[in-house]
Backbone as JSON Lines, residues from 0, in Angstrom:
{"i":0,"aa":"X","n":[-0.59,45.57,-18.9],"ca":[-0.68,45.62,-20.15],"c":[-2.26,45.67,-20.18]}
{"i":1,"aa":"X","n":[-2.65,46.6,-21.52],"ca":[-4.16,47.35,-21.73],"c":[-5.3,46.03,-22.35]}
{"i":2,"aa":"X","n":[-6.16,46.06,-21.77],"ca":[-6.97,45.15,-22.6],"c":[-6.93,45.02,-24.19]}
{"i":3,"aa":"X","n":[-6.86,46.76,-24.75],"ca":[-7.13,46.36,-26.49],"c":[-5.52,46.07,-26.59]}
{"i":4,"aa":"X","n":[-4.56,46.05,-26.01],"ca":[-2.89,45.19,-25.86],"c":[-3.25,43.9,-26.2]}
{"i":5,"aa":"X","n":[-3.71,43.36,-24.55],"ca":[-3.58,42.05,-24.71],"c":[-4.86,41.12,-26.27]}
{"i":6,"aa":"X","n":[-6.28,42.2,-26.5],"ca":[-6.59,41.26,-27.51],"c":[-6.11,41.57,-28.8]}
{"i":7,"aa":"X","n":[-4.92,42.07,-29.19],"ca":[-4.56,42.65,-30.41],"c":[-3.4,41.36,-30.49]}
{"i":8,"aa":"X","n":[-2.79,41.41,-29.22],"ca":[-1.94,39.93,-28.64],"c":[-2.02,38.58,-29.37]}
{"i":9,"aa":"X","n":[-3.42,38.46,-28.86],"ca":[-4.15,36.73,-28.85],"c":[-4.19,37.03,-30.35]}
{"i":10,"aa":"X","n":[-4.9,38.3,-30.73],"ca":[-5.39,37.7,-32.14],"c":[-4.49,37.61,-33.15]}
{"i":11,"aa":"X","n":[-3.22,38.35,-32.7],"ca":[-2.08,37.87,-33.78],"c":[-1.86,36.81,-33.23]}
{"i":12,"aa":"X","n":[-1.99,36.16,-32.66],"ca":[-1.41,34.18,-32.12],"c":[-2.26,33.91,-32.9]}
{"i":13,"aa":"X","n":[-3.65,33.79,-32.59],"ca":[-4.58,33.24,-33.7],"c":[-4.44,32.91,-34.56]}
{"i":14,"aa":"X","n":[-4.15,34.34,-35.67],"ca":[-3.48,34.21,-36.57],"c":[-2.37,33.38,-37.35]}
{"i":15,"aa":"X","n":[-1.09,34.06,-36.21],"ca":[-0.31,32.69,-36.63],"c":[-0.28,31.44,-36.77]}
{"i":16,"aa":"X","n":[-1.3,30.9,-36.07],"ca":[-1.59,29.4,-35.16],"c":[-2.99,28.59,-36.2]}
{"i":17,"aa":"X","n":[-3.38,29.89,-36.73],"ca":[-4.53,29.5,-37.69],"c":[-5.66,28.65,-37.48]}
{"i":18,"aa":"X","n":[-5.92,29.05,-36.22],"ca":[-7.18,28.56,-35.36],"c":[-7.45,29.4,-34.64]}
{"i":19,"aa":"X","n":[-8.65,29.26,-33.44],"ca":[-9.54,30.15,-32.47],"c":[-9.14,29.58,-30.84]}
{"i":20,"aa":"X","n":[-8.58,30.42,-30.45],"ca":[-8.19,30.06,-29.0],"c":[-9.06,29.86,-28.08]}
{"i":21,"aa":"X","n":[-10.04,30.84,-28.31],"ca":[-11.38,31.3,-27.51],"c":[-12.51,31.96,-28.18]}
{"i":22,"aa":"X","n":[-13.2,31.36,-27.44],"ca":[-15.09,32.22,-28.03],"c":[-14.9,33.25,-27.33]}
{"i":23,"aa":"X","n":[-15.77,34.28,-27.8],"ca":[-16.36,35.34,-27.13],"c":[-17.55,35.0,-26.37]}
{"i":24,"aa":"X","n":[-17.74,35.22,-25.38],"ca":[-19.02,35.1,-24.43],"c":[-19.47,36.04,-24.11]}
{"i":25,"aa":"X","n":[-21.0,36.18,-23.95],"ca":[-21.48,37.47,-23.17],"c":[-20.61,38.1,-21.98]}
{"i":26,"aa":"X","n":[-20.57,37.3,-21.36],"ca":[-19.54,37.83,-19.88],"c":[-18.34,37.12,-20.8]}
{"i":27,"aa":"X","n":[-17.29,37.17,-21.58],"ca":[-16.14,37.1,-21.31],"c":[-15.74,36.19,-22.2]}
{"i":28,"aa":"X","n":[-14.59,35.35,-22.01],"ca":[-14.23,34.55,-23.22],"c":[-14.41,33.46,-22.61]}
{"i":29,"aa":"X","n":[-13.71,31.73,-23.14],"ca":[-14.17,30.83,-23.1],"c":[-13.35,30.31,-23.78]}
{"i":30,"aa":"X","n":[-11.63,29.16,-23.39],"ca":[-10.81,28.93,-24.04],"c":[-11.75,27.58,-24.96]}
{"i":31,"aa":"X","n":[-10.86,27.95,-26.39],"ca":[-11.66,26.7,-27.22],"c":[-10.37,25.5,-26.29]}
{"i":32,"aa":"X","n":[-10.66,24.02,-27.81],"ca":[-9.71,23.14,-27.65],"c":[-8.09,23.49,-27.89]}
{"i":33,"aa":"X","n":[-8.25,24.12,-28.84],"ca":[-7.09,24.85,-29.3],"c":[-6.07,25.61,-28.39]}
{"i":34,"aa":"X","n":[-7.54,26.66,-27.67],"ca":[-6.79,27.45,-26.56],"c":[-6.31,26.71,-25.2]}
{"i":35,"aa":"X","n":[-7.45,25.61,-24.45],"ca":[-6.91,24.87,-23.85],"c":[-5.07,24.51,-24.35]}
{"i":36,"aa":"X","n":[-4.75,23.96,-25.23],"ca":[-3.93,23.69,-25.34],"c":[-2.81,24.02,-25.35]}
{"i":37,"aa":"X","n":[-3.27,25.69,-26.18],"ca":[-2.43,26.59,-25.45],"c":[-1.69,26.98,-24.24]}
{"i":38,"aa":"X","n":[-2.66,26.75,-23.95],"ca":[-2.61,27.56,-21.87],"c":[-1.76,26.2,-21.66]}
{"i":39,"aa":"X","n":[-2.11,24.82,-21.65],"ca":[-1.19,23.93,-21.48],"c":[0.08,24.18,-21.52]}
{"i":40,"aa":"X","n":[0.92,24.6,-22.43],"ca":[1.93,24.47,-23.02],"c":[2.61,25.7,-22.49]}
{"i":41,"aa":"X","n":[1.53,26.91,-22.32],"ca":[1.91,28.12,-22.0],"c":[2.75,27.93,-20.2]}
{"i":42,"aa":"X","n":[1.83,27.24,-19.51],"ca":[1.72,26.82,-18.37],"c":[3.42,26.48,-17.96]}
{"i":43,"aa":"X","n":[3.73,24.93,-18.76],"ca":[4.6,24.33,-19.1],"c":[6.03,25.14,-19.37]}
{"i":44,"aa":"X","n":[5.57,26.0,-20.02],"ca":[6.33,26.97,-20.44],"c":[7.27,27.95,-19.41]}
{"i":45,"aa":"X","n":[6.21,28.73,-18.91],"ca":[6.21,29.38,-18.1],"c":[7.35,28.69,-16.58]}
{"i":46,"aa":"X","n":[6.72,27.84,-16.03],"ca":[7.54,26.82,-15.28],"c":[8.64,26.88,-15.58]}
{"i":47,"aa":"X","n":[8.79,26.68,-16.48],"ca":[10.6,25.93,-17.0],"c":[11.42,27.5,-17.05]}
{"i":48,"aa":"X","n":[10.83,28.33,-17.25],"ca":[11.4,29.69,-17.33],"c":[11.87,30.62,-15.47]}
{"i":49,"aa":"X","n":[10.53,29.62,-14.82],"ca":[11.01,29.45,-13.44],"c":[11.93,29.18,-13.18]}
{"i":50,"aa":"X","n":[11.63,27.76,-13.06],"ca":[12.76,27.08,-12.91],"c":[14.1,27.44,-13.51]}
{"i":51,"aa":"X","n":[14.33,27.86,-14.55],"ca":[15.77,28.23,-14.86],"c":[16.24,29.36,-14.37]}
{"i":52,"aa":"X","n":[15.1,30.2,-14.23],"ca":[15.5,31.64,-13.35],"c":[16.17,30.89,-11.68]}
{"i":53,"aa":"X","n":[15.34,30.65,-11.32],"ca":[16.07,29.61,-9.44],"c":[17.43,29.14,-10.31]}
{"i":54,"aa":"X","n":[17.28,28.39,-10.83],"ca":[18.66,27.74,-11.05],"c":[19.83,28.61,-11.23]}
{"i":55,"aa":"X","n":[19.4,29.42,-12.14],"ca":[20.93,30.63,-12.45],"c":[21.11,31.55,-11.43]}
{"i":56,"aa":"X","n":[19.56,32.15,-10.7],"ca":[20.17,32.46,-9.13],"c":[20.85,31.73,-8.34]}
{"i":57,"aa":"X","n":[20.78,30.73,-7.96],"ca":[21.14,29.69,-7.57],"c":[22.84,29.46,-7.89]}
{"i":58,"aa":"X","n":[23.07,29.29,-9.5],"ca":[24.3,28.87,-9.67],"c":[25.55,30.33,-9.1]}
{"i":59,"aa":"X","n":[24.39,31.41,-9.08],"ca":[25.34,32.84,-9.32],"c":[25.29,33.03,-7.44]}
{"i":60,"aa":"X","n":[25.15,32.44,-6.93],"ca":[25.35,32.55,-4.98],"c":[26.06,30.86,-4.81]}
{"i":61,"aa":"X","n":[26.75,30.82,-6.17],"ca":[27.65,29.07,-6.12],"c":[26.43,28.23,-4.76]}
{"i":62,"aa":"X","n":[25.62,27.83,-4.78],"ca":[24.64,27.01,-3.96],"c":[23.82,26.05,-4.55]}
{"i":63,"aa":"X","n":[24.31,25.59,-6.04],"ca":[23.79,24.59,-6.73],"c":[24.89,23.84,-7.37]}
{"i":64,"aa":"X","n":[24.82,22.5,-7.73],"ca":[25.64,21.48,-8.54],"c":[25.12,20.64,-8.76]}
{"i":65,"aa":"X","n":[25.12,19.67,-9.54],"ca":[24.54,18.21,-9.8],"c":[25.17,16.87,-9.52]}
{"i":66,"aa":"X","n":[24.91,16.31,-9.05],"ca":[25.37,14.96,-8.69],"c":[24.33,13.76,-8.96]}
{"i":67,"aa":"X","n":[25.37,12.99,-9.66],"ca":[24.61,11.95,-9.95],"c":[25.17,10.28,-9.24]}
{"i":68,"aa":"X","n":[24.15,10.07,-8.85],"ca":[25.06,8.78,-8.46],"c":[23.57,7.25,-9.42]}
{"i":69,"aa":"X","n":[24.26,6.28,-9.84],"ca":[23.67,5.08,-10.49],"c":[23.5,4.36,-9.3]}
{"i":70,"aa":"X","n":[22.15,4.32,-8.56],"ca":[22.0,3.17,-7.9],"c":[21.0,2.14,-8.19]}
{"i":71,"aa":"X","n":[20.87,1.03,-7.73],"ca":[19.63,0.28,-7.78],"c":[18.75,0.24,-6.9]}
{"i":72,"aa":"X","n":[17.16,0.29,-7.51],"ca":[15.82,0.79,-6.28],"c":[15.9,0.39,-5.08]}
{"i":73,"aa":"X","n":[16.43,-0.7,-4.88],"ca":[16.09,-1.22,-3.68],"c":[17.75,-0.6,-2.29]}
{"i":74,"aa":"X","n":[18.92,0.08,-3.02],"ca":[19.49,0.81,-2.45],"c":[19.4,2.35,-2.08]}
{"i":75,"aa":"X","n":[18.8,3.02,-3.23],"ca":[18.21,4.43,-3.44],"c":[17.9,5.41,-2.29]}
{"i":76,"aa":"X","n":[17.19,4.88,-1.55],"ca":[16.48,5.44,-0.21],"c":[18.09,5.41,0.54]}
{"i":77,"aa":"X","n":[18.26,4.73,1.22],"ca":[19.74,4.32,1.94],"c":[20.82,5.2,2.05]}
{"i":78,"aa":"X","n":[20.89,4.99,0.31],"ca":[22.36,5.97,0.08],"c":[21.58,7.39,0.01]}
{"i":79,"aa":"X","n":[20.85,7.62,-1.25],"ca":[20.52,9.12,-1.21],"c":[20.29,10.02,0.2]}
{"i":80,"aa":"X","n":[19.18,9.45,1.45],"ca":[19.14,10.25,2.36],"c":[20.59,10.05,2.87]}
{"i":81,"aa":"X","n":[21.32,9.63,3.16],"ca":[22.84,9.71,3.98],"c":[23.46,11.37,3.45]}
{"i":82,"aa":"X","n":[23.53,11.22,1.74],"ca":[23.82,11.98,1.02],"c":[23.36,13.08,0.73]}
{"i":83,"aa":"X","n":[21.93,13.45,0.77],"ca":[21.36,14.53,1.09],"c":[21.58,15.42,2.56]}
{"i":84,"aa":"X","n":[21.63,14.31,3.75],"ca":[21.73,14.8,5.13],"c":[23.11,15.69,4.8]}
{"i":85,"aa":"X","n":[23.9,14.75,4.11],"ca":[25.24,15.4,4.6],"c":[25.72,16.73,3.75]}
{"i":86,"aa":"X","n":[25.05,16.68,2.09],"ca":[24.63,18.01,1.33],"c":[24.11,19.41,2.1]}
{"i":87,"aa":"X","n":[22.56,18.98,2.32],"ca":[22.25,19.95,3.58],"c":[22.78,20.5,4.58]}
{"i":88,"aa":"X","n":[23.43,19.77,5.44],"ca":[24.12,20.17,6.13],"c":[25.08,21.33,5.94]}
{"i":89,"aa":"X","n":[25.95,21.19,4.88],"ca":[26.37,22.09,4.48],"c":[26.41,23.04,3.06]}
{"i":90,"aa":"X","n":[25.3,23.29,2.94],"ca":[24.91,24.09,1.42],"c":[23.3,24.46,1.72]}
{"i":91,"aa":"X","n":[22.71,24.07,2.75],"ca":[21.36,24.08,2.97],"c":[20.2,23.91,1.51]}
{"i":92,"aa":"X","n":[20.64,23.58,0.83],"ca":[19.74,23.89,-0.59],"c":[19.78,22.46,-1.17]}
{"i":93,"aa":"X","n":[18.61,21.35,-1.18],"ca":[18.79,20.29,-1.87],"c":[17.57,19.92,-2.84]}
{"i":94,"aa":"X","n":[17.59,19.56,-4.1],"ca":[16.54,19.45,-5.16],"c":[16.58,17.65,-5.28]}
{"i":95,"aa":"X","n":[16.07,16.55,-5.28],"ca":[16.24,15.68,-5.49],"c":[15.49,15.11,-6.79]}
{"i":96,"aa":"X","n":[16.21,14.56,-7.98],"ca":[14.92,14.64,-9.34],"c":[15.07,12.94,-9.61]}
{"i":97,"aa":"X","n":[14.43,12.16,-9.0],"ca":[15.11,10.82,-9.39],"c":[15.31,10.68,-11.25]}
{"i":98,"aa":"X","n":[15.68,9.75,-11.64],"ca":[15.94,9.63,-13.24],"c":[16.19,8.08,-13.31]}
{"i":99,"aa":"X","n":[14.84,7.6,-14.45],"ca":[14.97,5.76,-14.67],"c":[15.88,6.05,-15.97]}
{"i":100,"aa":"X","n":[16.56,5.39,-16.11],"ca":[17.57,4.94,-17.44],"c":[17.73,3.72,-17.54]}
{"i":101,"aa":"X","n":[17.46,3.39,-18.91],"ca":[17.21,2.28,-19.3],"c":[18.54,1.61,-19.39]}
{"i":102,"aa":"X","n":[18.64,0.48,-18.62],"ca":[20.28,-0.23,-18.68],"c":[20.03,-2.08,-18.73]}
{"i":103,"aa":"X","n":[21.43,-2.6,-18.94],"ca":[21.37,-3.59,-18.51],"c":[23.01,-4.25,-17.87]}
{"i":104,"aa":"X","n":[22.82,-5.06,-16.8],"ca":[23.46,-5.76,-15.95],"c":[23.55,-6.99,-16.28]}
{"i":105,"aa":"X","n":[25.39,-7.0,-17.29],"ca":[25.71,-8.42,-17.12],"c":[25.8,-9.1,-16.15]}
{"i":106,"aa":"X","n":[26.45,-10.63,-16.3],"ca":[26.96,-11.68,-14.94],"c":[27.53,-10.68,-13.99]}
{"i":107,"aa":"X","n":[28.62,-10.49,-14.52],"ca":[29.47,-9.68,-14.12],"c":[29.41,-8.21,-12.92]}
{"i":108,"aa":"X","n":[28.23,-7.81,-13.41],"ca":[27.93,-6.62,-13.2],"c":[28.42,-5.28,-13.06]}
{"i":109,"aa":"X","n":[28.66,-5.15,-14.48],"ca":[28.76,-4.28,-15.67],"c":[27.6,-3.7,-16.11]}
{"i":110,"aa":"X","n":[27.46,-2.6,-15.5],"ca":[25.76,-1.39,-16.15],"c":[26.28,-1.15,-17.39]}
{"i":111,"aa":"X","n":[25.54,-1.18,-18.61],"ca":[25.55,-0.38,-19.84],"c":[24.16,0.16,-20.1]}
{"i":112,"aa":"X","n":[24.37,1.51,-20.76],"ca":[23.1,1.97,-21.2],"c":[22.51,0.98,-22.22]}
{"i":113,"aa":"X","n":[20.71,1.11,-22.29],"ca":[20.46,0.43,-23.41],"c":[19.53,1.58,-24.52]}
{"i":114,"aa":"X","n":[19.63,2.65,-24.08],"ca":[18.9,3.63,-24.69],"c":[19.83,4.18,-25.56]}
{"i":115,"aa":"X","n":[21.32,4.02,-25.65],"ca":[21.93,4.71,-26.6],"c":[23.17,3.97,-27.14]}
{"i":116,"aa":"X","n":[24.17,4.17,-28.33],"ca":[25.69,3.45,-27.97],"c":[26.49,3.92,-26.62]}
{"i":117,"aa":"X","n":[27.21,2.85,-26.92],"ca":[28.56,2.81,-25.51],"c":[29.1,4.45,-26.1]}
{"i":118,"aa":"X","n":[30.12,5.06,-25.46],"ca":[30.92,6.35,-26.03],"c":[32.06,5.33,-26.55]}
{"i":119,"aa":"X","n":[33.16,6.35,-26.92],"ca":[34.13,5.24,-27.5],"c":[34.76,4.85,-26.07]}
{"i":120,"aa":"X","n":[34.83,5.7,-25.19],"ca":[36.09,5.22,-24.05],"c":[35.06,4.24,-23.16]}
{"i":121,"aa":"X","n":[33.77,4.23,-22.99],"ca":[32.94,2.68,-22.97],"c":[33.48,1.75,-23.36]}
{"i":122,"aa":"X","n":[33.84,1.94,-24.93],"ca":[34.18,0.6,-26.03],"c":[35.64,0.05,-25.45]}
{"i":123,"aa":"X","n":[36.18,0.83,-25.65],"ca":[37.88,0.89,-25.26],"c":[38.07,-0.23,-24.0]}
{"i":124,"aa":"X","n":[37.07,0.6,-22.76],"ca":[37.27,-0.07,-21.78],"c":[36.52,-1.6,-21.32]}
{"i":125,"aa":"X","n":[35.34,-1.59,-22.46],"ca":[34.8,-3.03,-21.98],"c":[35.84,-4.14,-22.97]}
{"i":126,"aa":"X","n":[36.33,-3.49,-23.85],"ca":[37.22,-4.29,-25.13],"c":[38.29,-4.97,-24.23]}
{"i":127,"aa":"X","n":[39.04,-4.16,-22.66],"ca":[39.74,-4.8,-22.16],"c":[39.36,-5.47,-21.45]}
{"i":128,"aa":"X","n":[38.62,-5.11,-20.41],"ca":[38.1,-6.37,-19.42],"c":[37.45,-7.44,-20.35]}
{"i":129,"aa":"X","n":[36.87,-7.32,-21.35],"ca":[36.34,-8.88,-21.83],"c":[38.09,-9.59,-22.31]}
{"i":130,"aa":"X","n":[38.92,-8.92,-23.17],"ca":[40.12,-9.12,-22.87],"c":[40.63,-10.24,-22.17]}
{"i":131,"aa":"X","n":[40.82,-9.06,-20.55],"ca":[41.32,-9.49,-19.62],"c":[40.45,-10.66,-18.82]}
{"i":132,"aa":"X","n":[39.18,-10.86,-18.93],"ca":[38.48,-11.39,-17.96],"c":[38.75,-13.17,-17.42]}
{"i":133,"aa":"X","n":[38.46,-13.79,-18.28],"ca":[39.53,-14.94,-18.27],"c":[40.79,-15.17,-18.04]}
{"i":134,"aa":"X","n":[41.22,-14.39,-17.84],"ca":[42.68,-14.32,-17.14],"c":[42.32,-14.47,-15.7]}
{"i":135,"aa":"X","n":[41.48,-13.02,-15.56],"ca":[41.48,-12.01,-13.98],"c":[39.85,-13.31,-13.27]}
{"i":136,"aa":"X","n":[39.22,-13.1,-14.17],"ca":[37.75,-13.74,-13.32],"c":[37.54,-15.59,-13.6]}
{"i":137,"aa":"X","n":[38.65,-15.92,-14.67],"ca":[38.15,-17.21,-14.78],"c":[36.88,-17.52,-15.4]}
{"i":138,"aa":"X","n":[36.67,-16.62,-16.25],"ca":[35.55,-16.88,-16.51],"c":[35.36,-15.46,-18.5]}
{"i":139,"aa":"X","n":[34.55,-15.73,-19.29],"ca":[35.03,-14.67,-20.52],"c":[33.82,-13.97,-20.41]}
{"i":140,"aa":"X","n":[34.11,-12.57,-20.69],"ca":[32.95,-11.97,-20.73],"c":[32.26,-12.58,-22.07]}
{"i":141,"aa":"X","n":[30.85,-12.14,-22.35],"ca":[30.4,-12.42,-23.67],"c":[30.29,-11.28,-24.39]}
{"i":142,"aa":"X","n":[30.73,-11.37,-25.89],"ca":[30.81,-10.35,-26.65],"c":[29.51,-9.54,-26.6]}
{"i":143,"aa":"X","n":[27.98,-9.9,-26.81],"ca":[27.03,-9.17,-26.67],"c":[26.55,-8.36,-25.5]}
{"i":144,"aa":"X","n":[27.58,-7.75,-24.78],"ca":[27.19,-6.88,-23.67],"c":[27.8,-5.58,-23.35]}
{"i":145,"aa":"X","n":[28.12,-6.07,-25.15],"ca":[29.18,-3.98,-25.43],"c":[28.19,-3.19,-25.65]}
């Protein structure tokens, strides 16, 4: 891209945003606070596009998938280490992304997410568990754990 084309593109962007992104200096330009914000967001967007490209490339090659494991933090390292070693031996490509999900575990060890309502299937399952819990376990599940 030529310097005049880049300058026009930058001017068009400033016009759309209605803020100055750079200050002109005798020897170049310096980003304003608005410019720093746009630069930060542009870096994130570019990183996301690069990650999407890498993921698509891996998917096309059949080397990528996603496995979700729900673990207590104390068990996480031991279980994941074995899973990663097994997967890496078979496929050679592994990325681990820890994900913290807000949940609640009741006295029976049933874990439910607290950041959203249970799915219809989960509601049916919990209703059935509650109905059978007294006869199966000798203790009734609480109604507020659904």
